[in-house]
N, C-alpha and C positions, 0 to 999 in steps of 0.2 A: 430859947431857941435853937437849935446849929443853926450854924452857916450855908451849909448843906442839907439841908432840907426846902422843901417847896413847900412854896408860899402859895392861901390861899387867897384870893380876895371875895372875903361873900359879902351881901347885902346889911345892914348896920339896925334893930329896932332896938327899943329902949331897953338900959340896960336890966339885968347882965342879958349883951347882944348874944342874940341864940340862932338860930339856921332857922329861915323858915321859905324862903321862898323857891315859888318851882323848878327855875334853872341849877341856884347854883347844890339847890338836896339833891338834884340829879349825879352833878361832876363832887358831891363831900360823899352819894352812895359807892360811888369807884374806889377814891380813892378809902375808905375805910371798909370795904367787897375785901382788897387787894389788898389793904395793911400795909398804905404807905402812910411813910411818918412828913405828917405836915404841921405846920403852924400855920391856922386867921389870923388875916387885917382884916377888919368887918369894917366896910366904908359906909359911907352916909350919905343918901342920894342926890345930893347939887355939888357934893366932890368928883363927883363919879370922872367926868369928863374931866375935869381938870388932870387929874390924879393920870387914868390912861393916858391923855395929850402928850405929856410930863414927861410918859415911857416912847414919848412915839408909835405905839403902836395904833396900828391901822383901824380905824372907824369903819360900822356894820354898815355890807349894804344887803338891803332888805329890797320884797318883792311888794307889789301892789294890793295882795292882801297878807300882809304884816297889820297888824293892831298897830301894836306901837312899832315909832319905827322911833327908832332912841339909837345916835348911832355911839357909844358906846357903856356897858353896859358891865353888869356882874356876872356866874360865876368869871373870874381872871389871875391863872396858875401864871404862879412865877416859875417856873424848874431852868436850877444851877446846873451850867455851866458844863460840871460834873458829867453826866445826867446820856450823854452825848462824846460819842467816840471821836470823832469826828469835833474837841473843842476846841470851839469859841473862846475874846474876851470879853464878852458878854453874856447873859442870861437872856431863856426865853420865857416870851412873855404869850402865851394863849388863851383870849375872848371867844366863847361859848363853849354850850356846855361842848354838841355835840363835837366840835372836835379836841375836844383837853379829854374824852374821851376817845378815841383816837388817838390819839396819841398817846396820852394814858397805858391802849393798848398794848404801842408799842410798846414802850419803854420796860413794862412791866409788864411782860404775857400772859406771868401766873399767881392766884389764878383764873385763868380765860375767863370771858366775857363776849360771848357774844355780839353784832353789831348791828342795824340795816339792814335785821330780819324781816317779814314782810307786815308781822303781829306788829315791830317796834313802828314800821313806818305808820299799819293806820292806827294804834292807839294818838300821833305823833298829826295824821291831819280828826283825831277829833279834836284835842284841844281844844289847837283855835275855837273850834262851834262850840263848847263845852267854856271856854268863856268870852263869847261873847251872848252866852243868855244867863252864867252865875257869873259875872266878873260883878254889872255893877250889883247886886247882893252882901257882894266878900270888901265890896270901896271902906264902910265904915269899922268893918273889926279890922281893917289892914289903916287905915288909919290910927287908933287905936292901942298899936303896941309896937310904933313911930315914934326918935324922937320925936322932940318940938325945930330937931332941923331937918327935918327931913315933912315934916306932913306939908306944910301946906308944896313944899314943891307938890307932894305924888299929888296931892287934891289936883292941882291945876293940869298938871300930866293928864291923869286918870278922867279927869271928869273932861279935857278936850279929846279924846283916844271914845270917848264910850259915848260921849251924847248928852249925857248928862247929870243932874246935878246929886253928889255924894248923897248926903240927906235927905232927899226923895228915900232911898231907899233904907233908912233907918230906924227899920222895922221889922216885927215879928213877920205881919201878913209880908211886908214884898221880897224878904226870906224866901218862906214859905212857897210864894210863889215862884221864885226862879227853881227855887230845888219839883216843882213840881213840872213847871216849864222843859227843864233839860231832862226830868229824866228818862229819856224818848234815848240820850243819847251814851247817858250814862251805860242806860243797861245794851246798849254797845259797846260796850269796853266788859262787862262782864262778860259777852258772846268769844269776844276775843280771850279774856283768861279762861275758861270753861272748854275751851278746840282743843285741847292736849289733854287735861283732866289734873294741872295741878296738883301741887302746888303755884307755876310760877308760869309762865305766858306755855316756853314752850315745855311744858309736864316738869322731870324733877330737872331740868338744868334751868337753870337762871342763866339768865343772858341779861341787857340790857334794857331791852324793853319792860320790864319789869322795873329795874329805878326807873323807868318814865310812864309808870302807872304808880308805884310807893308816889312820884314825885308829886302825884297830883293830888293824890288824896294829902299827904300831909302839912300843902301848901294849903285846901282847900279844912285843912282842922284848925291846924295853928289861924285862919283868920275868920275862926267860927264865930266870933268873940261872943264865949256865952251861953249863947246860941244850939238847937241842937246840933254837935258833932258830928263834918264831916264822916269820921270811918265810920260812925252811928247807922248813917242814915244808907252808906255802900255794907255796908254787914246784911242792915233788916231788908234791901232791895235780892243780895247774892250772897247768898258765905263765904264764894268764894272769896269775894274779898279779905276779909278778914284769916281765911291760910292764909291769903297772900302775905295781909301785912304781917301774922305772924313768923313770917317764912324771917320776912323781913327784919323783924324789934334787933335783932344783933349789930345788923348793920346800921340803924336809923340810933344807935343809940350819943354816939359823938356827933355833937350839934352844935356843938362850939372850935 
């Protein structure tokens, strides 16, 4: 690792750690798309708050609609001071995938990645609704991915957030019901993606909206836990999702 490389703090899973969670994937896709050199530091869930607080990083603020009001989260990016013309004595830390994407666009404007489009905002508005329905059904799969250091923390926080017992959803029947219930919202995602002909949300131009959508797909895929994969379900519903997935494959290759 070069001392001048960006450090990307991601969410750990059982070894060997690979990127799996929704928000970190958005950041990783931006880094990979722009070919920005970086190194990954995987953090266990219970250690995130202590780690971030030790760096004097301001805690997240949350609206009343936020499903998980967690003060310290990943992704977190450490940007070495030499990236700034008015360099200060200390490196810069940014938490939150949207803020990170905007900062990276400022520091690394080529290749361009347009953000905050109406389509992106529509996808982002659908995601919490999707998670409220599909979330309980993917929780058992996530517990199987995590290391023992994170499993207990994950179960206690997610059961409180969703108001469920994770073990009640560890069955094919519960998973199929959740996917059936969430289908109307996924159809809306397909309408957004199809609006300009694809393969990307804006047609032939890749934008940050594509990375938000692909991050939904890869997150649900990796949480499938041996059941029918999320990507297969998306593609069976509408081929536009397969075309987007294929168009973004190169930016998903690095996941560690």
